[in-house]
Short mmCIF file of the C-alpha atoms (twelve columns), coordinates in Angstrom:
data_MODEL
# 
_entry.id   MODEL 
# 
loop_
_atom_site.group_PDB 
_atom_site.id 
_atom_site.type_symbol 
_atom_site.label_atom_id 
_atom_site.label_alt_id 
_atom_site.label_comp_id 
_atom_site.label_asym_id 
_atom_site.label_seq_id 
_atom_site.Cartn_x 
_atom_site.Cartn_y 
_atom_site.Cartn_z 
_atom_site.pdbx_PDB_model_num 
ATOM 1   C CA . MET A 1   66.208 46.976 25.112 1 
ATOM 2   C CA . THR A 2   65.719 50.610 26.152 1 
ATOM 3   C CA . PRO A 3   62.153 52.297 25.799 1 
ATOM 4   C CA . PRO A 4   63.296 54.523 22.923 1 
ATOM 5   C CA . HIS A 5   64.659 51.449 21.096 1 
ATOM 6   C CA . LEU A 6   61.482 49.740 21.565 1 
ATOM 7   C CA . GLN A 7   59.371 52.678 20.765 1 
ATOM 8   C CA . ARG A 8   61.164 52.956 17.440 1 
ATOM 9   C CA . TYR A 9   60.904 49.376 16.423 1 
ATOM 10  C CA . LEU A 10  57.038 49.629 17.150 1 
ATOM 11  C CA . HIS A 11  56.738 52.719 15.239 1 
ATOM 12  C CA . GLU A 12  58.584 51.249 12.388 1 
ATOM 13  C CA . HIS A 13  57.167 47.664 12.371 1 
ATOM 14  C CA . ILE A 14  53.575 48.215 13.540 1 
ATOM 15  C CA . PRO A 15  52.578 51.543 11.667 1 
ATOM 16  C CA . LEU A 16  49.329 51.919 13.660 1 
ATOM 17  C CA . THR A 17  51.477 52.459 16.889 1 
ATOM 18  C CA . ALA A 18  52.881 55.594 15.240 1 
ATOM 19  C CA . ALA A 19  49.349 56.892 14.256 1 
ATOM 20  C CA . MET A 20  48.156 56.365 17.813 1 
ATOM 21  C CA . ALA A 21  51.218 58.372 19.268 1 
ATOM 22  C CA . ILE A 22  52.083 55.372 21.311 1 
ATOM 23  C CA . ARG A 23  55.031 56.112 23.954 1 
ATOM 24  C CA . VAL A 24  56.959 53.575 25.676 1 
ATOM 25  C CA . VAL A 25  57.114 54.627 29.311 1 
ATOM 26  C CA . SER A 26  59.056 51.672 30.463 1 
ATOM 27  C CA . CYS A 27  59.910 48.160 29.108 1 
ATOM 28  C CA . GLY A 28  61.555 44.941 30.450 1 
ATOM 29  C CA . VAL A 29  60.829 41.199 30.858 1 
ATOM 30  C CA . ASP A 30  59.102 42.052 34.155 1 
ATOM 31  C CA . ALA A 31  56.655 44.710 32.511 1 
ATOM 32  C CA . VAL A 32  55.904 46.810 29.680 1 
ATOM 33  C CA . HIS A 33  54.164 50.288 30.358 1 
ATOM 34  C CA . LEU A 34  53.065 52.094 27.258 1 
ATOM 35  C CA . SER A 35  50.807 55.397 27.024 1 
ATOM 36  C CA . ALA A 36  48.981 57.162 24.215 1 
ATOM 37  C CA . PRO A 37  47.309 60.482 24.117 1 
ATOM 38  C CA . LEU A 38  43.627 61.038 23.634 1 
ATOM 39  C CA . SER A 39  43.465 63.079 20.822 1 
ATOM 40  C CA . PRO A 40  44.453 60.705 17.924 1 
ATOM 41  C CA . ASN A 41  42.660 58.056 19.594 1 
ATOM 42  C CA . ILE A 42  39.301 59.752 20.104 1 
ATOM 43  C CA . ASN A 43  35.839 58.714 19.209 1 
ATOM 44  C CA . HIS A 44  32.483 60.525 18.244 1 
ATOM 45  C CA . ARG A 45  31.709 60.735 22.268 1 
ATOM 46  C CA . ASN A 46  35.102 62.514 22.891 1 
ATOM 47  C CA . THR A 47  36.147 59.239 24.431 1 
ATOM 48  C CA . VAL A 48  38.915 56.921 23.506 1 
ATOM 49  C CA . PHE A 49  37.986 54.799 20.821 1 
ATOM 50  C CA . GLY A 50  37.466 50.932 22.037 1 
ATOM 51  C CA . GLY A 51  39.935 49.779 19.153 1 
ATOM 52  C CA . SER A 52  42.610 52.028 20.324 1 
ATOM 53  C CA . ALA A 53  42.361 50.984 23.889 1 
ATOM 54  C CA . SER A 54  42.372 47.161 22.680 1 
ATOM 55  C CA . ALA A 55  45.464 47.958 20.253 1 
ATOM 56  C CA . LEU A 56  47.099 49.712 23.347 1 
ATOM 57  C CA . ALA A 57  46.752 46.529 25.426 1 
ATOM 58  C CA . ILE A 58  47.672 43.906 22.682 1 
ATOM 59  C CA . VAL A 59  50.625 45.913 21.859 1 
ATOM 60  C CA . SER A 60  51.991 45.908 25.500 1 
ATOM 61  C CA . ALA A 61  51.333 42.340 26.034 1 
ATOM 62  C CA . TRP A 62  52.901 41.550 22.385 1 
ATOM 63  C CA . SER A 63  55.867 43.737 23.622 1 
ATOM 64  C CA . VAL A 64  56.461 41.580 26.746 1 
ATOM 65  C CA . VAL A 65  56.735 38.632 24.563 1 
ATOM 66  C CA . HIS A 66  58.933 40.156 22.104 1 
ATOM 67  C CA . LEU A 67  61.260 41.556 24.822 1 
ATOM 68  C CA . CYS A 68  61.283 38.207 26.685 1 
ATOM 69  C CA . LEU A 69  62.286 36.283 23.452 1 
ATOM 70  C CA . GLN A 70  65.108 38.608 22.887 1 
ATOM 71  C CA . ASN A 71  67.640 36.911 24.819 1 
ATOM 72  C CA . THR A 72  66.891 33.336 23.864 1 
ATOM 73  C CA . PRO A 73  67.421 31.350 20.674 1 
ATOM 74  C CA . HIS A 74  64.026 32.285 19.557 1 
ATOM 75  C CA . ALA A 75  64.439 35.667 19.198 1 
ATOM 76  C CA . ALA A 76  63.500 35.602 15.359 1 
ATOM 77  C CA . ALA A 77  60.302 33.969 16.136 1 
ATOM 78  C CA . ARG A 78  57.101 35.555 14.653 1 
ATOM 79  C CA . ILE A 79  54.682 36.636 17.434 1 
ATOM 80  C CA . VAL A 80  51.095 36.753 16.635 1 
ATOM 81  C CA . ILE A 81  47.985 37.156 18.607 1 
ATOM 82  C CA . GLN A 82  45.610 34.389 18.383 1 
ATOM 83  C CA . ASN A 83  42.321 35.446 20.560 1 
ATOM 84  C CA . ASN A 84  41.636 38.128 23.338 1 
ATOM 85  C CA . SER A 85  39.162 39.633 25.218 1 
ATOM 86  C CA . MET A 86  38.639 43.128 26.608 1 
ATOM 87  C CA . ALA A 87  36.570 43.998 29.418 1 
ATOM 88  C CA . TYR A 88  35.733 47.940 29.688 1 
ATOM 89  C CA . ASN A 89  34.933 49.468 33.025 1 
ATOM 90  C CA . GLU A 90  34.262 52.947 32.055 1 
ATOM 91  C CA . PRO A 91  34.643 55.478 29.219 1 
ATOM 92  C CA . ILE A 92  38.245 56.948 28.899 1 
ATOM 93  C CA . ASP A 93  37.990 60.407 28.354 1 
ATOM 94  C CA . SER A 94  41.898 61.482 28.827 1 
ATOM 95  C CA . ASP A 95  45.264 59.987 27.901 1 
ATOM 96  C CA . PHE A 96  45.480 56.476 28.784 1 
ATOM 97  C CA . ALA A 97  48.002 53.723 29.418 1 
ATOM 98  C CA . ALA A 98  48.485 50.067 29.281 1 
ATOM 99  C CA . ILE A 99  50.397 47.904 31.728 1 
ATOM 100 C CA . SER A 100 51.391 44.284 30.913 1 
ATOM 101 C CA . PRO A 101 53.071 42.098 33.321 1 
ATOM 102 C CA . GLY A 102 55.756 39.548 32.450 1 
ATOM 103 C CA . PRO A 103 54.762 36.090 32.356 1 
ATOM 104 C CA . ASP A 104 55.284 33.844 35.669 1 
ATOM 105 C CA . ARG A 105 58.531 31.533 35.455 1 
ATOM 106 C CA . ASP A 106 56.637 28.214 34.695 1 
ATOM 107 C CA . GLN A 107 54.109 29.689 32.096 1 
ATOM 108 C CA . TRP A 108 57.541 31.088 30.406 1 
ATOM 109 C CA . GLN A 109 59.476 27.704 30.425 1 
ATOM 110 C CA . HIS A 110 56.526 25.913 29.005 1 
ATOM 111 C CA . PHE A 111 56.046 28.309 26.265 1 
ATOM 112 C CA . LEU A 112 59.789 27.838 25.426 1 
ATOM 113 C CA . LYS A 113 59.766 23.974 25.547 1 
ATOM 114 C CA . SER A 114 56.944 24.037 23.473 1 
ATOM 115 C CA . LEU A 115 58.374 26.538 20.823 1 
ATOM 116 C CA . GLN A 116 61.572 24.472 20.907 1 
ATOM 117 C CA . ARG A 117 60.118 21.006 20.367 1 
ATOM 118 C CA . LYS A 118 57.134 21.831 18.037 1 
ATOM 119 C CA . GLY A 119 58.250 25.046 16.436 1 
ATOM 120 C CA . ILE A 120 55.352 26.824 18.073 1 
ATOM 121 C CA . GLY A 121 54.533 28.295 21.573 1 
ATOM 122 C CA . ARG A 122 51.369 30.005 23.198 1 
ATOM 123 C CA . ILE A 123 51.166 31.910 26.022 1 
ATOM 124 C CA . LYS A 124 48.331 33.863 27.701 1 
ATOM 125 C CA . LEU A 125 49.275 37.287 29.165 1 
ATOM 126 C CA . ARG A 126 47.035 40.240 30.655 1 
ATOM 127 C CA . SER A 127 47.285 44.100 30.467 1 
ATOM 128 C CA . THR A 128 45.410 46.486 32.236 1 
ATOM 129 C CA . ILE A 129 44.420 49.946 30.677 1 
ATOM 130 C CA . PHE A 130 44.577 52.763 32.980 1 
ATOM 131 C CA . ALA A 131 43.190 56.520 32.664 1 
ATOM 132 C CA . ALA A 132 43.673 59.020 35.296 1 
ATOM 133 C CA . GLY A 133 45.493 56.714 37.433 1 
ATOM 134 C CA . SER A 134 42.520 54.402 37.656 1 
ATOM 135 C CA . PRO A 135 42.027 50.938 35.954 1 
ATOM 136 C CA . ALA A 136 39.516 51.359 32.980 1 
ATOM 137 C CA . ALA A 137 39.584 48.212 31.039 1 
ATOM 138 C CA . GLN A 138 41.152 44.749 31.430 1 
ATOM 139 C CA . PHE A 139 42.746 42.495 28.497 1 
ATOM 140 C CA . GLU A 140 43.386 39.020 28.262 1 
ATOM 141 C CA . GLY A 141 45.119 37.196 25.150 1 
ATOM 142 C CA . THR A 142 47.098 34.463 23.809 1 
ATOM 143 C CA . PHE A 143 49.805 35.094 21.604 1 
ATOM 144 C CA . VAL A 144 51.505 32.573 19.465 1 
ATOM 145 C CA . ALA A 145 55.592 32.482 18.825 1 
ATOM 146 C CA . ILE A 146 56.300 30.544 15.598 1 
ATOM 147 C CA . ALA A 147 59.762 29.707 14.895 1 
ATOM 148 C CA . PRO A 148 61.248 30.736 11.634 1 
ATOM 149 C CA . ARG A 149 61.926 27.711 9.089  1 
# 
């Protein structure tokens, strides 16, 4: 899937991504890199609203799962977030980005086996929020894929 294709998909299926003006910088099974401008995500202190930073991190990691499932028999699985944590290192007062690396091979194989056998798979992913080239926040979340009935 190309960055424009993923961006179109996100904006159509997750309307918040359009409202946040999220842009797909690059995407693949090895990593997803998203960016967002400050202006539609600003808070009362002229910094990025924490919910926007969290949403960008969630969408980048969700996109990794979505892309990794595309070339498997489980492409139609429903992907949801089960839980997450976010650690903010500093206020973000500029455009910002999220980079989520793909899962390691063993972790991914375990996830696929569970999805195949039980119809549900869980996987933990991370994402880093960058602002002005420096890490500004860290995300970790568990995503669940549910096979269609």
